[in-house]
Backbone as a printed PyTorch tensor [residue, N CA C, xyz], in Angstrom:
tensor([[[ 21.1480,   5.7930,   6.3310],
         [ 20.2300,   6.5670,   5.5100],
         [ 19.2000,   5.6210,   4.9000]],

        [[ 17.9650,   6.0090,   4.9150],
         [ 16.8870,   5.1850,   4.3760],
         [ 16.9370,   5.1470,   2.8530]],

        [[ 16.5320,   3.9910,   2.3230],
         [ 16.4760,   3.8680,   0.8710],
         [ 15.3080,   4.7020,   0.3390]],

        [[ 15.4830,   5.3620,  -0.7830],
         [ 14.3700,   6.1200,  -1.3610],
         [ 13.2590,   5.1650,  -1.8090]],

        [[ 12.0500,   5.6420,  -1.7580],
         [ 10.8840,   4.8600,  -2.1640],
         [ 10.9150,   4.6370,  -3.6730]],

        [[ 10.9650,   3.3820,  -4.0940],
         [ 10.9530,   3.0550,  -5.5160],
         [  9.5600,   2.5530,  -5.8890]],

        [[  8.8130,   3.3830,  -6.5800],
         [  7.4310,   3.0700,  -6.9260],
         [  7.2890,   2.5610,  -8.3510]],

        [[  8.4000,   2.3240,  -9.0330],
         [  8.3470,   1.9920, -10.4490],
         [  7.5490,   0.7360, -10.7680]],

        [[  7.4800,  -0.2280,  -9.8440],
         [  6.7520,  -1.4610, -10.1350],
         [  5.4990,  -1.6350,  -9.2760]],

        [[  5.0440,  -0.5770,  -8.6300],
         [  3.8610,  -0.6750,  -7.7790],
         [  2.6170,  -1.1030,  -8.5420]],

        [[  2.4270,  -0.5870,  -9.7430],
         [  1.2240,  -0.9420, -10.5160],
         [  1.2150,  -2.4400, -10.7690]],

        [[  2.3560,  -2.9840, -11.1660],
         [  2.4330,  -4.4040, -11.4680],
         [  2.2260,  -5.2630, -10.2160]],

        [[  2.7970,  -4.8330,  -9.1030],
         [  2.6130,  -5.5660,  -7.8440],
         [  1.1510,  -5.5460,  -7.4110]],

        [[  0.5310,  -4.3860,  -7.5020],
         [ -0.8800,  -4.2770,  -7.1300],
         [ -1.7650,  -5.0970,  -8.0540]],

        [[ -1.4570,  -5.0980,  -9.3420],
         [ -2.2230,  -5.8810, -10.3040],
         [ -2.1110,  -7.3720,  -9.9750]],

        [[ -0.9140,  -7.8210,  -9.6100],
         [ -0.7130,  -9.2300,  -9.2540],
         [ -1.4980,  -9.5780,  -7.9890]],

        [[ -1.4800,  -8.6780,  -7.0180],
         [ -2.2430,  -8.9050,  -5.7870],
         [ -3.7330,  -8.9920,  -6.0910]],

        [[ -4.2170,  -8.1330,  -6.9730],
         [ -5.6240,  -8.1580,  -7.3700],
         [ -5.9580,  -9.4910,  -8.0410]],

        [[ -5.1050,  -9.9370,  -8.9630],
         [ -5.3410, -11.1950,  -9.6640],
         [ -5.3200, -12.3790,  -8.7000]],

        [[ -4.3960, -12.3610,  -7.7410],
         [ -4.3570, -13.4270,  -6.7430],
         [ -5.6460, -13.4710,  -5.9270]],

        [[ -6.1490, -12.3070,  -5.5560],
         [ -7.3750, -12.2280,  -4.7760],
         [ -8.5600, -12.7310,  -5.5990]],

        [[ -8.6060, -12.3640,  -6.8730],
         [ -9.6710, -12.8630,  -7.7430],
         [ -9.6150, -14.3860,  -7.8510]],

        [[ -8.4120, -14.9200,  -7.9610],
         [ -8.2430, -16.3740,  -8.0200],
         [ -8.7440, -17.0190,  -6.7230]],

        [[ -8.4310, -16.4110,  -5.5880],
         [ -8.8860, -16.9420,  -4.3030],
         [-10.4050, -16.9420,  -4.2020]],

        [[-11.0530, -15.9270,  -4.7510],
         [-12.5150, -15.8790,  -4.7490],
         [-13.0620, -17.0460,  -5.5710]],

        [[-12.5150, -17.2310,  -6.7640],
         [-12.9730, -18.3140,  -7.6330],
         [-12.7700, -19.6750,  -6.9780]],

        [[-11.6050, -19.8810,  -6.3640],
         [-11.3190, -21.1570,  -5.7080],
         [-12.2850, -21.4100,  -4.5550]],

        [[-12.5740, -20.3650,  -3.7960],
         [-13.5000, -20.5080,  -2.6740],
         [-14.9120, -20.8200,  -3.1620]],

        [[-15.3380, -20.1590,  -4.2360],
         [-16.6700, -20.4180,  -4.7820],
         [-16.7780, -21.8490,  -5.3080]],

        [[-15.7250, -22.3390,  -5.9550],
         [-15.7160, -23.7240,  -6.4240],
         [-15.7760, -24.6870,  -5.2540]],

        [[-15.0530, -24.3780,  -4.2050],
         [-15.0410, -25.2160,  -3.0180],
         [-16.4360, -25.3190,  -2.4040]],

        [[-17.1070, -24.1900,  -2.3080],
         [-18.4670, -24.1820,  -1.7590],
         [-19.4050, -24.9930,  -2.6520]],

        [[-19.2460, -24.8640,  -3.9570],
         [-20.1470, -25.5300,  -4.8940],
         [-19.9180, -27.0400,  -4.9580]],

        [[-18.6820, -27.4780,  -4.7480],
         [-18.3540, -28.8830,  -4.9960],
         [-17.9180, -29.6560,  -3.7590]],

        [[-18.1400, -29.0890,  -2.5940],
         [-17.7440, -29.7420,  -1.3520],
         [-18.9510, -29.7590,  -0.4210]],

        [[-19.0500, -30.8270,   0.3340],
         [-20.1220, -30.8990,   1.3390],
         [-19.7080, -30.0910,   2.5560]],

        [[-20.1570, -28.8550,   2.5710],
         [-19.8610, -27.9670,   3.6960],
         [-21.1480, -27.7140,   4.4600]],

        [[-20.9710, -27.5060,   5.7430],
         [-22.1130, -27.0860,   6.5530],
         [-22.4790, -25.6740,   6.1370]],

        [[-23.7060, -25.3060,   6.3450],
         [-24.1700, -23.9560,   5.9770],
         [-23.3590, -22.8820,   6.6800]],

        [[-22.9800, -23.1410,   7.9120],
         [-22.1840, -22.1710,   8.6670],
         [-20.8370, -21.9380,   7.9710]],

        [[-20.2020, -23.0180,   7.4990],
         [-18.9300, -22.8910,   6.7930],
         [-19.1200, -22.1450,   5.4740]],

        [[-20.2010, -22.4370,   4.7670],
         [-20.4820, -21.7390,   3.5060],
         [-20.6370, -20.2450,   3.7450]],

        [[-21.3160, -19.8970,   4.8310],
         [-21.5270, -18.4820,   5.1490],
         [-20.2040, -17.7940,   5.4460]],

        [[-19.3280, -18.4860,   6.1510],
         [-18.0150, -17.9180,   6.4650],
         [-17.2370, -17.6530,   5.1800]],

        [[-17.2790, -18.5980,   4.2390],
         [-16.5750, -18.4360,   2.9650],
         [-17.1760, -17.2680,   2.1840]],

        [[-18.4930, -17.1740,   2.1600],
         [-19.1570, -16.0810,   1.4440],
         [-18.7740, -14.7280,   2.0440]],

        [[-18.7250, -14.6410,   3.3610],
         [-18.3380, -13.3830,   4.0100],
         [-16.8830, -13.0300,   3.6950]],

        [[-16.0240, -14.0520,   3.6850],
         [-14.6210, -13.8050,   3.3580],
         [-14.4950, -13.3130,   1.9230]],

        [[-15.2780, -13.8840,   1.0110],
         [-15.2460, -13.4350,  -0.3760],
         [-15.7260, -11.9940,  -0.5090]],

        [[-16.6700, -11.5980,   0.2970],
         [-17.1200, -10.1990,   0.2680],
         [-15.9870,  -9.2760,   0.6860]],

        [[-15.2350,  -9.6840,   1.7030],
         [-14.0820,  -8.8730,   2.1220],
         [-13.0250,  -8.8510,   1.0190]],

        [[-12.8590,  -9.9710,   0.3330],
         [-11.9160, -10.0150,  -0.7830],
         [-12.3530,  -9.0550,  -1.8870]],

        [[-13.6410,  -8.9970,  -2.1580],
         [-14.1500,  -8.0830,  -3.1910],
         [-13.8980,  -6.6290,  -2.7880]],

        [[-14.0160,  -6.3270,  -1.5020],
         [-13.6870,  -4.9850,  -1.0190],
         [-12.2070,  -4.6910,  -1.2500]],

        [[-11.3680,  -5.6840,  -1.0010],
         [ -9.9350,  -5.5230,  -1.2330],
         [ -9.6490,  -5.2460,  -2.6990]],

        [[-10.3490,  -5.9400,  -3.5780],
         [-10.1620,  -5.7290,  -5.0190],
         [-10.5010,  -4.2940,  -5.3880]],

        [[-11.5800,  -3.7750,  -4.8460],
         [-11.9320,  -2.3720,  -5.1150],
         [-10.8180,  -1.4410,  -4.6230]],

        [[-10.2390,  -1.7680,  -3.4820],
         [ -9.1240,  -0.9740,  -2.9700],
         [ -7.9040,  -1.0680,  -3.8720]],

        [[ -7.6020,  -2.2870,  -4.3510],
         [ -6.4850,  -2.4570,  -5.2850],
         [ -6.7060,  -1.6350,  -6.5400]],

        [[ -7.9390,  -1.6600,  -7.0500],
         [ -8.2410,  -0.9080,  -8.2740],
         [ -8.0190,   0.5830,  -8.0660]],

        [[ -8.4190,   1.0870,  -6.9080],
         [ -8.2170,   2.5060,  -6.6120],
         [ -6.7210,   2.8210,  -6.4890]],

        [[ -5.9750,   1.9450,  -5.8290],
         [ -4.5320,   2.1660,  -5.6940],
         [ -3.8340,   2.0820,  -7.0510]],

        [[ -4.2660,   1.1550,  -7.8790],
         [ -3.6810,   1.0230,  -9.2200],
         [ -3.9080,   2.3090, -10.0020]],

        [[ -5.1290,   2.8340,  -9.9330],
         [ -5.4290,   4.0830, -10.6420],
         [ -4.5520,   5.2210, -10.1210]],

        [[ -4.3890,   5.3050,  -8.7930],
         [ -3.5390,   6.3440,  -8.2030],
         [ -2.0920,   6.1970,  -8.6550]],

        [[ -1.5920,   4.9740,  -8.6290],
         [ -0.2030,   4.7310,  -9.0290],
         [  0.0100,   5.0070, -10.5130]],

        [[ -0.9600,   4.6620, -11.3410],
         [ -0.8320,   4.9290, -12.7710],
         [ -0.8020,   6.4380, -13.0220]],

        [[ -1.6210,   7.1710, -12.2770],
         [ -1.6240,   8.6320, -12.4050],
         [ -0.2850,   9.2030, -11.9680]],

        [[  0.2390,   8.6960, -10.8520],
         [  1.5400,   9.1670, -10.3680],
         [  2.6370,   8.8340, -11.3740]],

        [[  2.5370,   7.6540, -11.9800],
         [  3.5330,   7.2480, -12.9870],
         [  3.4860,   8.2040, -14.1750]],

        [[  2.2850,   8.5610, -14.6060],
         [  2.1390,   9.4790, -15.7370],
         [  2.6670,  10.8680, -15.3920]],

        [[  2.5530,  11.2370, -14.1190],
         [  3.0170,  12.5530, -13.6690],
         [  4.4940,  12.5630, -13.3210]],

        [[  5.1550,  11.4340, -13.4400],
         [  6.5920,  11.3930, -13.2240],
         [  7.0230,  11.1410, -11.8000]],

        [[  6.1680,  10.6220, -10.9400],
         [  6.5030,  10.3220,  -9.5450],
         [  7.3120,  11.4290,  -8.8770]],

        [[  6.7030,  12.2390,  -8.0680],
         [  7.4760,  13.2610,  -7.3550],
         [  8.4610,  12.5770,  -6.4030]],

        [[  9.5750,  13.2200,  -6.1500],
         [ 10.5770,  12.6500,  -5.2460],
         [ 10.0030,  12.5540,  -3.8450]],

        [[ 10.1000,  11.3280,  -3.2790],
         [  9.6400,  11.1110,  -1.9020],
         [ 10.7860,  10.5210,  -1.1210]],

        [[ 11.1650,  11.1970,  -0.0540],
         [ 12.2460,  10.6680,   0.7860],
         [ 11.9440,  10.9130,   2.2230]]])
C-alpha cells in the first residue's frame, strides 16, 4: 500500500529551495563580477540566472498554493 501524501512541510521545503536558488543567483553574479570570464561564459551564467529567476517565481506560486491548502486543512489525497 502506498504511503499517504504528507504535505505538512511542503511550504518549508519550497521556501528552502527558493532561498537556495536565490543564493545560487547571488554567487553566480559575484563570480561574473570578480572573475575573468570570457563574454560567452558570462552570457551562459546570465541565461542560467534568468532560468533560476523563473524557478523562483514558480516556487513562490507553489508556496502560495501550499499555504492556501494548509489553511484549508489539506484535503485527503491517496
